Steps between C-alpha positions, in 0.01 A plus 500: 500500500132413489421130485270530200746692283828314536640244260822340630815571302847405620632855560186583699528208742785580742388230744544235234848632410602524863359173635450286190154405629221485236255610771611857428375467143138445604194715452243588764140511371481122522672492839260750656195309379646164600538626857128580520410172335724290725325645806161393364614152399660441839187626672286261297724213611438602860127524437500148356661367816224659706231385258617140525488524878145637482362234267658226710343633822158624388193335357278582206200728547257290294435126470676273491664641812860385478845640560557763233813332371284201402257716302551506120438874474758590763742259337449676165538849646814399687643326195438800279670727751801268519526502122471876474762551769737265317437679170565840656822376659613348169443834327713683755775239485500534121524877523797476735679251273445706187611819678820326606552361149462847348760648735747220425449532125570872524809452715640216288377580148403865508136431414298790646248428773234706325207696631273261311660206684441677830137581421427143394640367827305767685166389356583134560558581866168688502325184383645319801348764730168477316494122545581528870235765565238314295563177688500670839165669448321233292634172635604574856325803649164429337480140621685509834192625680412831662645397835839464330477867402458637852734787584842369600467151353780380276293493181359847574850641548629335183202620297547857624872495423455366148218747437749778576747334263232481229422872542865611505581764241753263347216264416252772406735601217457164326305667217802723440731196497281309254477806275874566511582138419271517197656831393846348523389203290337729242805725471319808631744590779783734415588621850405321821283674759663580831176425686173327406312832495741673260433453129746346260628676192327345205721355230502699180265373230 
């Protein structure tokens, strides 16, 4: 059954009945987005390692000429990137914990893991990807220097990979996810769409 249309109920979850594992009571919109986001957050961590190596080994381009890691601007850019990476990772960790909590509550108490729950986790994971991409392009790539962006360098490869992640169709549909979350909250969704490009049935007035 399509990920966007399924609400777990005990008779419909044979894996849960067979194995007793709450994992089988999970939904997938949040999982799919979290996979894309985790790639970007991990890539940003790798870029930060390379960035630290660069600022420790290179000097500033304008007076006072010092090692970049001693320059207040590079310190601020690096610190902001560290903070954004930590925030993005915290978002993803929170999504994973809440997803697990929802599956356990369904398995143990019968509380449905709703489509609204799934959409909310999905957009939280999207914010993690947005933070990672923003930090990579604004804090790291912009200030690492053009030589760090030569073809084949580590930062160039990471930037290219995360750019592909940012342009993935799963991320392009964020407007759909935001809209659907709002429609769930406003009580406008009667039947869930099977795919982002298929309209929902409007609730009767």
